[in-house]
KOLNU-663421 format. One record per residue (C-alpha): x, y, z; residue in one letter; residue number from 0. Coordinates in pm, whole numbers. Example, Ala and Ser with C-alpha at 12.3 -4.5 7.8 and 13.67 -1.06 7.14 Angstrom:
<recs>
+--------+--------+--------+---+-----+
:   east :  north :     up : r :   k :
+--------+--------+--------+---+-----+
:   1230 :   -450 :    780 : A :   0 :
:   1367 :   -106 :    714 : S :   1 :
+--------+--------+--------+---+-----+
</recs>
This chain:
<recs>
+--------+--------+--------+---+-----+
:   east :  north :     up : r :   k :
+--------+--------+--------+---+-----+
:   7760 :  10167 :   8165 : M :   0 :
:   7702 :   9794 :   8179 : A :   1 :
:   7784 :   9666 :   8527 : M :   2 :
:   7883 :   9303 :   8578 : D :   3 :
:   7959 :   9176 :   8928 : G :   4 :
:   8166 :   8866 :   8989 : S :   5 :
:   7968 :   8544 :   9003 : S :   6 :
:   8028 :   8176 :   8978 : S :   7 :
:   7855 :   8165 :   8638 : K :   8 :
:   8071 :   8245 :   8339 : A :   9 :
:   7929 :   8536 :   8144 : A :  10 :
:   7960 :   8551 :   7764 : P :  11 :
:   8298 :   8658 :   7633 : D :  12 :
:   8330 :   9033 :   7588 : L :  13 :
:   8497 :   9178 :   7278 : R :  14 :
:   8592 :   9546 :   7301 : V :  15 :
:   8828 :   9802 :   7153 : D :  16 :
:   9009 :   9873 :   7481 : V :  17 :
:   9029 :   9677 :   7808 : A :  18 :
:   9143 :   9886 :   8103 : I :  19 :
:   9279 :   9700 :   8405 : V :  20 :
:   9226 :   9926 :   8705 : G :  21 :
:   8913 :  10126 :   8782 : G :  22 :
:   9065 :  10399 :   8995 : G :  23 :
:   9075 :  10767 :   8906 : M :  24 :
:   9315 :  10719 :   8615 : A :  25 :
:   9147 :  10411 :   8469 : G :  26 :
:   8795 :  10551 :   8490 : L :  27 :
:   8896 :  10886 :   8342 : T :  28 :
:   9057 :  10710 :   8045 : A :  29 :
:   8750 :  10487 :   8009 : A :  30 :
:   8505 :  10778 :   8011 : C :  31 :
:   8712 :  10971 :   7758 : G :  32 :
:   8757 :  10683 :   7515 : L :  33 :
:   8392 :  10581 :   7544 : A :  34 :
:   8276 :  10938 :   7488 : Q :  35 :
:   8453 :  10930 :   7151 : Y :  36 :
:   8292 :  10607 :   7040 : G :  37 :
:   8527 :  10326 :   7141 : L :  38 :
:   8393 :  10014 :   7314 : E :  39 :
:   8553 :   9994 :   7656 : I :  40 :
:   8579 :   9739 :   7939 : A :  41 :
:   8709 :   9836 :   8283 : V :  42 :
:   8815 :   9560 :   8524 : I :  43 :
:   8876 :   9633 :   8891 : D :  44 :
:   8904 :   9422 :   9205 : T :  45 :
:   8701 :   9667 :   9416 : E :  46 :
:   8328 :   9729 :   9404 : A :  47 :
:   8224 :  10088 :   9318 : P :  48 :
:   8058 :  10139 :   9655 : Q :  49 :
:   8386 :  10052 :   9828 : D :  50 :
:   8595 :  10286 :   9609 : L :  51 :
:   8366 :  10580 :   9689 : T :  52 :
:   8338 :  10518 :  10065 : A :  53 :
:   8481 :  10791 :  10288 : Q :  54 :
:   8688 :  10531 :  10473 : T :  55 :
:   8859 :  10403 :  10155 : F :  56 :
:   9086 :  10700 :  10087 : D :  57 :
:   9120 :  11016 :  10292 : G :  58 :
:   9332 :  11194 :  10036 : R :  59 :
:   9243 :  11501 :   9835 : C :  60 :
:   9393 :  11603 :   9503 : S :  61 :
:   9501 :  11938 :   9365 : A :  62 :
:   9361 :  11932 :   9012 : I :  63 :
:   9554 :  12173 :   8790 : A :  64 :
:   9360 :  12422 :   8578 : Y :  65 :
:   9437 :  12233 :   8254 : A :  66 :
:   9326 :  11904 :   8408 : S :  67 :
:   8998 :  12066 :   8512 : V :  68 :
:   8944 :  12172 :   8150 : Q :  69 :
:   8979 :  11810 :   8044 : M :  70 :
:   8736 :  11687 :   8308 : L :  71 :
:   8489 :  11946 :   8185 : K :  72 :
:   8537 :  11841 :   7822 : S :  73 :
:   8472 :  11479 :   7922 : L :  74 :
:   8154 :  11581 :   8114 : K :  75 :
:   8300 :  11448 :   8440 : I :  76 :
:   8317 :  11784 :   8618 : W :  77 :
:   7949 :  11888 :   8672 : P :  78 :
:   7893 :  11681 :   8993 : P :  79 :
:   8209 :  11839 :   9139 : L :  80 :
:   8100 :  12200 :   9098 : E :  81 :
:   7963 :  12224 :   9453 : D :  82 :
:   8238 :  12027 :   9629 : T :  83 :
:   8554 :  12152 :   9455 : A :  84 :
:   8748 :  12437 :   9614 : Q :  85 :
:   8934 :  12678 :   9382 : P :  86 :
:   9298 :  12749 :   9459 : I :  87 :
:   9351 :  13120 :   9396 : K :  88 :
:   9687 :  13166 :   9564 : E :  89 :
:   9984 :  12954 :   9667 : I :  90 :
:  10226 :  13061 :   9939 : R :  91 :
:  10557 :  12873 :   9967 : V :  92 :
:  10774 :  12930 :  10274 : S :  93 :
:  11090 :  12778 :  10418 : D :  94 :
:  11040 :  12696 :  10786 : G :  95 :
:  11064 :  13006 :  11000 : E :  96 :
:  11244 :  13207 :  10733 : S :  97 :
:  11102 :  13549 :  10643 : R :  98 :
:  11154 :  13468 :  10273 : H :  99 :
:  10861 :  13324 :  10081 : F : 100 :
:  10716 :  13279 :   9735 : L : 101 :
:  10365 :  13398 :   9660 : H : 102 :
:  10162 :  13301 :   9353 : F : 103 :
:   9838 :  13490 :   9283 : D : 104 :
:   9604 :  13381 :   9004 : F : 105 :
:   9514 :  13746 :   8937 : A : 106 :
:   9865 :  13797 :   8795 : Q : 107 :
:   9796 :  13565 :   8499 : I : 108 :
:   9422 :  13600 :   8441 : G : 109 :
:   9093 :  13543 :   8615 : N : 110 :
:   9099 :  13162 :   8633 : Q : 111 :
:   9216 :  12977 :   8947 : P : 112 :
:   9547 :  12791 :   8955 : L : 113 :
:   9357 :  12471 :   9020 : G : 114 :
:   9086 :  12306 :   9227 : E : 115 :
:   9105 :  12097 :   9542 : M : 116 :
:   8887 :  11786 :   9517 : V : 117 :
:   8832 :  11506 :   9766 : E : 118 :
:   8928 :  11180 :   9596 : N : 119 :
:   8602 :  11011 :   9693 : R : 120 :
:   8405 :  11290 :   9526 : H : 121 :
:   8609 :  11256 :   9208 : L : 122 :
:   8545 :  10882 :   9204 : R : 123 :
:   8172 :  10943 :   9251 : Q : 124 :
:   8173 :  11184 :   8957 : A : 125 :
:   8360 :  10931 :   8743 : L : 126 :
:   8114 :  10652 :   8820 : F : 127 :
:   7824 :  10885 :   8746 : F : 128 :
:   7969 :  10976 :   8406 : R : 129 :
:   8044 :  10610 :   8334 : A : 130 :
:   7681 :  10525 :   8405 : S : 131 :
:   7579 :  10753 :   8117 : Q : 132 :
:   7792 :  10569 :   7860 : L : 133 :
:   7633 :  10255 :   7718 : G : 134 :
:   7958 :  10146 :   7550 : N : 135 :
:   8148 :  10135 :   7880 : L : 136 :
:   8135 :   9798 :   8055 : H : 137 :
:   8242 :   9795 :   8421 : L : 138 :
:   8344 :   9453 :   8552 : L : 139 :
:   8382 :   9503 :   8925 : A : 140 :
:   8458 :   9339 :   9150 : P : 141 :
:   8656 :   9112 :   8919 : A : 142 :
:   9015 :   8995 :   8900 : R : 143 :
:   9237 :   8931 :   8599 : V : 144 :
:   9395 :   8589 :   8636 : E : 145 :
:   9583 :   8561 :   8306 : A : 146 :
:   9682 :   8786 :   8019 : V : 147 :
:   9810 :   8695 :   7675 : T : 148 :
:   9897 :   8953 :   7415 : R : 149 :
:   9984 :   8877 :   7056 : D : 150 :
:  10012 :   9069 :   6730 : Q : 151 :
:   9635 :   9059 :   6682 : A : 152 :
:   9466 :   9107 :   7023 : R : 153 :
:   9504 :   9121 :   7399 : A : 154 :
:   9320 :   8840 :   7581 : H : 155 :
:   9230 :   8865 :   7949 : L : 156 :
:   9094 :   8575 :   8154 : V : 157 :
:   8907 :   8669 :   8472 : L : 158 :
:   8901 :   8467 :   8790 : K : 159 :
:   8535 :   8372 :   8736 : D : 160 :
:   8612 :   8232 :   8391 : G : 161 :
:   8496 :   8521 :   8175 : R : 162 :
:   8725 :   8637 :   7897 : T : 163 :
:   8778 :   8981 :   7752 : V : 164 :
:   8934 :   9035 :   7411 : S : 165 :
:   9060 :   9380 :   7311 : A : 166 :
:   9265 :   9552 :   7043 : A : 167 :
:   9452 :   9725 :   7328 : L : 168 :
:   9495 :   9668 :   7699 : A : 169 :
:   9568 :   9965 :   7926 : I : 170 :
:   9744 :   9911 :   8257 : G : 171 :
:   9596 :  10152 :   8512 : A : 172 :
:   9647 :   9921 :   8808 : D : 173 :
:   9872 :  10131 :   9028 : G : 174 :
:  10233 :  10151 :   9133 : R : 175 :
:  10263 :   9773 :   9177 : N : 176 :
:  10101 :   9712 :   8839 : S : 177 :
:  10063 :   9344 :   8750 : R : 178 :
:  10013 :   9444 :   8387 : M : 179 :
:  10353 :   9614 :   8388 : R : 180 :
:  10512 :   9316 :   8558 : Q : 181 :
:  10351 :   9073 :   8313 : Q : 182 :
:  10512 :   9271 :   8029 : A : 183 :
:  10853 :   9252 :   8205 : A : 184 :
:  10893 :   9630 :   8190 : I : 185 :
:  11182 :   9736 :   8412 : Q : 186 :
:  11085 :  10005 :   8661 : T : 187 :
:  11362 :  10174 :   8861 : P : 188 :
:  11233 :  10286 :   9198 : R : 189 :
:  11342 :  10398 :   9538 : W : 190 :
:  11173 :  10472 :   9865 : R : 191 :
:  11215 :  10805 :  10035 : Y : 192 :
:  11280 :  10785 :  10404 : N : 193 :
:  10945 :  10960 :  10443 : Q : 194 :
:  10573 :  10896 :  10478 : V : 195 :
:  10282 :  11120 :  10392 : G : 196 :
:  10034 :  11164 :  10676 : I : 197 :
:   9697 :  11290 :  10556 : V : 198 :
:   9414 :  11441 :  10759 : A : 199 :
:   9137 :  11699 :  10724 : T : 200 :
:   9098 :  11986 :  10968 : V : 201 :
:   8825 :  12240 :  11033 : A : 202 :
:   8945 :  12583 :  11143 : H : 203 :
:   8792 :  12899 :  11285 : E : 204 :
:   8912 :  13145 :  11021 : L : 205 :
:   8865 :  13131 :  10641 : P : 206 :
:   9153 :  13006 :  10427 : H : 207 :
:   9073 :  13260 :  10152 : C : 208 :
:   9143 :  12994 :   9884 : A : 209 :
:   9516 :  13002 :   9964 : I : 210 :
:   9727 :  12684 :   9956 : A : 211 :
:  10031 :  12682 :  10185 : H : 212 :
:  10344 :  12472 :  10131 : E : 213 :
:  10586 :  12492 :  10422 : R : 214 :
:  10926 :  12330 :  10392 : F : 215 :
:  11044 :  12180 :  10718 : L : 216 :
:  11357 :  11969 :  10788 : P : 217 :
:  11156 :  11644 :  10785 : D : 218 :
:  10978 :  11735 :  10461 : G : 219 :
:  10696 :  11957 :  10329 : P : 220 :
:  10389 :  12039 :  10533 : F : 221 :
:  10101 :  12138 :  10304 : A : 222 :
:   9777 :  12309 :  10409 : I : 223 :
:   9538 :  12285 :  10115 : L : 224 :
:   9200 :  12462 :  10108 : P : 225 :
:   8874 :  12267 :  10097 : L : 226 :
:   8515 :  12391 :  10089 : T : 227 :
:   8400 :  12563 :  10404 : G : 228 :
:   8650 :  12645 :  10674 : N : 229 :
:   8835 :  12318 :  10613 : R : 230 :
:   9177 :  12224 :  10484 : S : 231 :
:   9349 :  11904 :  10382 : S : 232 :
:   9685 :  11845 :  10547 : L : 233 :
:   9967 :  11654 :  10382 : V : 234 :
:  10234 :  11616 :  10647 : W : 235 :
:  10559 :  11465 :  10521 : T : 236 :
:  10737 :  11297 :  10812 : A : 237 :
:  11037 :  11072 :  10850 : R : 238 :
:  10947 :  10707 :  10810 : A : 239 :
:  11094 :  10637 :  11154 : S : 240 :
:  10834 :  10873 :  11306 : S : 241 :
:  10531 :  10712 :  11140 : E : 242 :
:  10447 :  10468 :  11419 : K : 243 :
:  10472 :  10735 :  11688 : A : 244 :
:  10262 :  10990 :  11497 : I : 245 :
:   9993 :  10744 :  11394 : M : 246 :
:   9984 :  10613 :  11751 : G : 247 :
:   9911 :  10953 :  11906 : L : 248 :
:   9578 :  10993 :  12081 : S : 249 :
:   9329 :  11215 :  11895 : P : 250 :
:   9396 :  11502 :  12134 : R : 251 :
:   9775 :  11470 :  12109 : A : 252 :
:   9761 :  11443 :  11728 : F : 253 :
:   9543 :  11752 :  11710 : E : 254 :
:   9784 :  11944 :  11933 : A : 255 :
:  10077 :  11847 :  11710 : E : 256 :
:   9885 :  11954 :  11400 : V : 257 :
:   9802 :  12288 :  11562 : Q : 258 :
:  10168 :  12342 :  11653 : R : 259 :
:  10278 :  12288 :  11294 : R : 260 :
:   9996 :  12495 :  11143 : M : 261 :
:  10031 :  12786 :  11380 : G : 262 :
:   9736 :  13008 :  11463 : D : 263 :
:   9683 :  13199 :  11136 : F : 264 :
:   9364 :  12996 :  11075 : L : 265 :
:   9260 :  13001 :  11439 : G : 266 :
:   9186 :  12685 :  11635 : K : 267 :
:   9211 :  12372 :  11419 : A : 268 :
:   9003 :  12060 :  11482 : T : 269 :
:   9087 :  11730 :  11313 : V : 270 :
:   8787 :  11588 :  11125 : C : 271 :
:   8773 :  11214 :  11085 : G : 272 :
:   9057 :  10963 :  11067 : P : 273 :
:   9418 :  11006 :  10963 : R : 274 :
:   9600 :  10801 :  10700 : W : 275 :
:   9967 :  10740 :  10624 : S : 276 :
:  10124 :  10645 :  10291 : Y : 277 :
:  10484 :  10552 :  10208 : P : 278 :
:  10653 :  10793 :   9970 : L : 279 :
:  10871 :  10688 :   9681 : G : 280 :
:  10962 :  10743 :   9318 : L : 281 :
:  10927 :  10498 :   9031 : H : 282 :
:  10946 :  10538 :   8655 : M : 283 :
:  10879 :  10263 :   8401 : A : 284 :
:  11154 :  10240 :   8140 : E : 285 :
:  10885 :  10228 :   7874 : R : 286 :
:  10512 :  10285 :   7872 : Y : 287 :
:  10419 :  10045 :   7594 : I : 288 :
:  10450 :   9681 :   7496 : D : 289 :
:  10267 :   9451 :   7254 : T : 290 :
:   9901 :   9557 :   7271 : R : 291 :
:   9966 :   9739 :   7600 : L : 292 :
:   9992 :  10099 :   7724 : A : 293 :
:  10056 :  10214 :   8081 : L : 294 :
:   9904 :  10525 :   8239 : I : 295 :
:   9913 :  10695 :   8578 : G : 296 :
:  10080 :  10521 :   8871 : D : 297 :
:  10135 :  10208 :   8662 : A : 298 :
:  10379 :  10417 :   8457 : A : 299 :
:  10524 :  10653 :   8717 : H : 300 :
:  10504 :  10782 :   9072 : G : 301 :
:  10663 :  11092 :   9222 : I : 302 :
:  10694 :  11276 :   9552 : H : 303 :
:  10379 :  11476 :   9637 : P : 304 :
:  10585 :  11791 :   9704 : I : 305 :
:  10427 :  11983 :   9413 : A : 306 :
:  10091 :  11805 :   9406 : G : 307 :
:  10149 :  11690 :   9048 : Q : 308 :
:  10111 :  11310 :   9074 : G : 309 :
:   9749 :  11282 :   8958 : L : 310 :
:   9798 :  11561 :   8705 : N : 311 :
:  10081 :  11365 :   8544 : M : 312 :
:   9842 :  11076 :   8501 : G : 313 :
:   9568 :  11299 :   8361 : L : 314 :
:   9813 :  11438 :   8105 : R : 315 :
:   9898 :  11079 :   8007 : D : 316 :
:   9529 :  11010 :   7961 : I : 317 :
:   9464 :  11323 :   7755 : A : 318 :
:   9752 :  11235 :   7522 : A : 319 :
:   9652 :  10868 :   7491 : L : 320 :
:   9288 :  10951 :   7419 : I : 321 :
:   9391 :  11194 :   7146 : E : 322 :
:   9633 :  10945 :   6990 : V : 323 :
:   9384 :  10656 :   6994 : L : 324 :
:   9080 :  10852 :   6878 : V : 325 :
:   9271 :  11007 :   6587 : E : 326 :
:   9410 :  10666 :   6492 : A : 327 :
:   9063 :  10511 :   6499 : A : 328 :
:   8925 :  10788 :   6281 : R : 329 :
:   9200 :  10722 :   6026 : R : 330 :
:   9120 :  10352 :   6027 : G : 331 :
:   9447 :  10254 :   6195 : E : 332 :
:   9488 :   9963 :   6434 : D : 333 :
:   9475 :  10140 :   6773 : I : 334 :
:   9691 :   9872 :   6935 : G : 335 :
:   9970 :   9878 :   6676 : S : 336 :
:  10324 :   9969 :   6787 : P : 337 :
:  10323 :  10266 :   6550 : F : 338 :
:  10022 :  10419 :   6723 : V : 339 :
:  10141 :  10341 :   7076 : L : 340 :
:  10485 :  10487 :   7008 : E : 341 :
:  10323 :  10826 :   6943 : R : 342 :
:  10181 :  10819 :   7296 : Y : 343 :
:  10512 :  10718 :   7452 : Q : 344 :
:  10710 :  10987 :   7270 : R : 345 :
:  10460 :  11248 :   7380 : W : 346 :
:  10459 :  11165 :   7750 : R : 347 :
:  10766 :  10985 :   7879 : R : 348 :
:  11023 :  11265 :   7856 : T : 349 :
:  10791 :  11516 :   8024 : D : 350 :
:  10724 :  11273 :   8308 : N : 351 :
:  11093 :  11194 :   8362 : V : 352 :
:  11176 :  11564 :   8383 : V : 353 :
:  10900 :  11632 :   8636 : L : 354 :
:  11006 :  11332 :   8845 : A : 355 :
:  11364 :  11464 :   8858 : L : 356 :
:  11245 :  11814 :   8949 : V : 357 :
:  11026 :  11695 :   9238 : T : 358 :
:  11301 :  11462 :   9362 : D : 359 :
:  11552 :  11749 :   9360 : T : 360 :
:  11312 :  11985 :   9537 : L : 361 :
:  11246 :  11731 :   9810 : N : 362 :
:  11616 :  11669 :   9867 : R : 363 :
:  11694 :  12042 :   9857 : L : 364 :
:  11428 :  12147 :  10107 : F : 365 :
:  11412 :  11843 :  10338 : S : 366 :
:  11721 :  11933 :  10537 : N : 367 :
:  11845 :  12201 :  10772 : D : 368 :
:  12201 :  12244 :  10646 : I : 369 :
:  12278 :  12615 :  10689 : A : 370 :
:  12448 :  12694 :  10352 : P : 371 :
:  12173 :  12511 :  10160 : I : 372 :
:  11903 :  12679 :  10366 : R : 373 :
:  12046 :  13024 :  10293 : H : 374 :
:  12076 :  12948 :   9920 : A : 375 :
:  11717 :  12826 :   9886 : R : 376 :
:  11584 :  13125 :  10083 : D : 377 :
:  11768 :  13353 :   9843 : L : 378 :
:  11617 :  13161 :   9552 : G : 379 :
:  11263 :  13202 :   9688 : L : 380 :
:  11320 :  13572 :   9737 : S : 381 :
:  11462 :  13623 :   9386 : V : 382 :
:  11179 :  13435 :   9212 : V : 383 :
:  10920 :  13623 :   9418 : N : 384 :
:  11056 :  13956 :   9288 : R : 385 :
:  11068 :  13861 :   8918 : L : 386 :
:  10722 :  13867 :   8756 : P : 387 :
:  10840 :  13680 :   8446 : V : 388 :
:  10969 :  13386 :   8653 : L : 389 :
:  10659 :  13386 :   8871 : K : 390 :
:  10431 :  13368 :   8569 : R : 391 :
:  10641 :  13081 :   8432 : F : 392 :
:  10609 :  12879 :   8754 : F : 393 :
:  10238 :  12958 :   8781 : M : 394 :
:  10187 :  12831 :   8427 : S : 395 :
:  10355 :  12506 :   8531 : H : 396 :
:  10128 :  12484 :   8836 : A : 397 :
:   9826 :  12534 :   8609 : R : 398 :
:   9952 :  12265 :   8369 : G : 399 :
:   9953 :  12495 :   8069 : T : 400 :
:  10318 :  12460 :   7960 : V : 401 :
:  10438 :  12258 :   7661 : G : 402 :
:  10255 :  12085 :   7380 : K : 403 :
:   9915 :  12018 :   7533 : L : 404 :
:   9662 :  11761 :   7418 : P : 405 :
:   9347 :  11934 :   7300 : R : 406 :
:   9144 :  11804 :   7595 : L : 407 :
:   9372 :  11990 :   7839 : L : 408 :
:   9296 :  12310 :   7649 : E : 409 :
:   8926 :  12242 :   7691 : G : 410 :
:   8874 :  12157 :   7324 : H : 411 :
:   8684 :  11853 :   7195 : P : 412 :
:   8859 :  11603 :   6969 : L : 413 :
+--------+--------+--------+---+-----+
</recs>
């Protein structure tokens, strides 16, 4: 990995196969994968690597589905995470105080976990480590893209310090407010939920036994997700109107409220470190491609975290795009041509739209306390829990092993 920090001196122009704007988890994963298969890659990000991997930058953790883990292993990103990732062996879904629940057990579909819980900072560290091993991956960070022009031949990016990057394809991996998407005038319907996600890590007296809990409460889901040691990551969905009050609680009061919502099945819970809050919403780009441009991850879509599938959607985008581009390059095709990019869009957009609608419906269905709806959903949980065929189907979705999978998600090289 060639690292170039911003400076007042203009560096020589850089000519690459792919320029990726955004060096977060999606952008770096795509960069490592494309570079591993021989393409020359530039990654441009406004943040320095040491800032992106700091514990104070992002307190979130991610549930990495089994198929996504296979891809990270195939791309040689996973080894540094072996000691810090926590397998998810069971998932228990419950509806408030109802006696009805849904229980998924990995033993019912094989001997591999449903997924792995990973702290985002650890995943970023693993990505930077893998990037450092790839001599054809150029990381320009911190650096800012000031202007972009895209024509039938190339994409041209001008950085704030005067450097220029020329690429056969630009990839927008610059988040939900993507400037690359805006520059391409891609319409992106969106709406905000009247909810925020409050994230914290707790230590608890009793072991979690690798079980993830999703509790549906009237304000929204309350997830207790296992981490290494006797720790769990909490994702507390609260009404937006409650955000200021919750975030303003003293440490002792916040801890007491967390304990009340968790109950005592894990013993006494102690909040470790700070808490964060994030607004929740849904957005879906009307198209993922434009002239010499492809969108991935949050630049293309964003969903409610109710099923923990947001990052996995992005990783599936990346697996599909890598396969499409690498195969095109091997055939001698122009990797930035509309014919090549359309293959990627056809593969991913419909799947993403369906998942966005499913998560939106689940959130609306479970984030209320209307008696007839509550009784109907409790009946649904009970029915699914008693039908092994349906349970295996939903567990396969949780593992990310449904549908036409890119080879990387099956753990196969390209």
